[in-house]
C-alpha positions, 0 to 999 in steps of 0.5 A: 658437421654432425651433432650427436644428441645427448642420450636421455638420462635414465629415470632415477629409480624411487628412493628406498623409502618411497618404495616401501610405501608404495608397497605398503599402500599397495598391500593395504589398498588393493586396486579394486579398493582404490576403484571404489574410492574413485566411484565414491568421490565421484558419486559424492560429487554428482550428489553435490552438483545435483543438490545445488541444482535442486536448490537453485531451481527451487529458489528460483520457482519460490522467487517467481511465485513470490513475484506473481503474488506481490504483482497480484497484490499490487494489482488489487490494491491499485484496482481498489483505489481506482474504484474508491477514487471513482466513488469519490468523483461521483459524489463530487458529481452530485454536488456539481448537479444539484449545487447543495446537497442535504444531509438526507439526500447524502445519506440516500446517495451513499446508501444506493452505492452499497459500499460495504458490499461493493468496496468491504473494508471502506470506513465510509464516505463523507463531505468536508465543507470549506468555511471561510472564518467569517462564516464559521458563527452562521455555519455552526448555527445552521449545523445546530438547527438541524438537530445537533445542539452540541455541534462545533468545529473542532479543534478549536481556535482562530484560523483563516479557513476552516473545514468541517465533516458535515456528512459521513456515511454511515453516521454511526459508531466510529464515525460519529467522532469525525463530525465536525472535525476540521481536517484542513487544521492538520498538516498531513490532511491539508497537503493532500486537500490542497493537492486535490483542490489545485489539481482537481483530481483524487489524492491520498494522504500520508499516514494519519491517526483517524479521529475515529480511532479509540483506545482499542484495535488502533490502526494506521490510517489515510484519506482519500480527497476529491474536490467538489466545485460550485457548479458552473464556476470556471475551473481551468486554472489554479486560482479558478478552482481555489475560488470555486471549491465548496468542499471535498467528497472523501473516504477515511481508510483504517488500513488493516481493514482496508487491506482485509477488504481488498485481499479477500482470502489471500493469505499473506 
């Protein structure tokens, strides 16, 4: 049985209104004008895509450069802290080798290190002595007999354990304000000192205001500590290290000065 396919329906002619509109547009915008508009739109799209590509490339390049600079700065800071820790370890080694270190010996030792030349920005290198409460009076009298009649451990008050900054070179300017200060009496410093003592390692404290600060150019501060133990005493356990502790070799840092010395000519 043959089935005839229906004949396709002819496309209806455009409405008179559409015909008049097309004729009007054709009259106003000839074919070459339409071509020009098409080329303009294509150019604008290409320009926008090119600008987006250039912008993305520039941002990626800037990000890579920023990451590189940050890594370099971080490496410089890490190297500076490692060098500072090594310096303090050598100071602790001086106590281990000689048992007792005099003020003159400490001054000569730090002078040979040429600290400001080798590690610019460091505030100084000092030693804080651990003082049991029953030895405080004897200690005070001993330091006064060295030519410091007004010396005392500060802040005042009764405590079971004291510490005192007895050496700090250079012993001039701001550093004179730290002479006799009991860093063990302040919680942030004490936490770092106890950690250094118990772990026999260099420890950097949290943020503090150094006693060296005056009313001008106040900077955030931090300190690094390395423990010094009595020569020949065992220090294999925490208990042994606590019993053998003599004091702490340490360095105070004013952060702006430290970063300026660490980064040198870096424009950050």
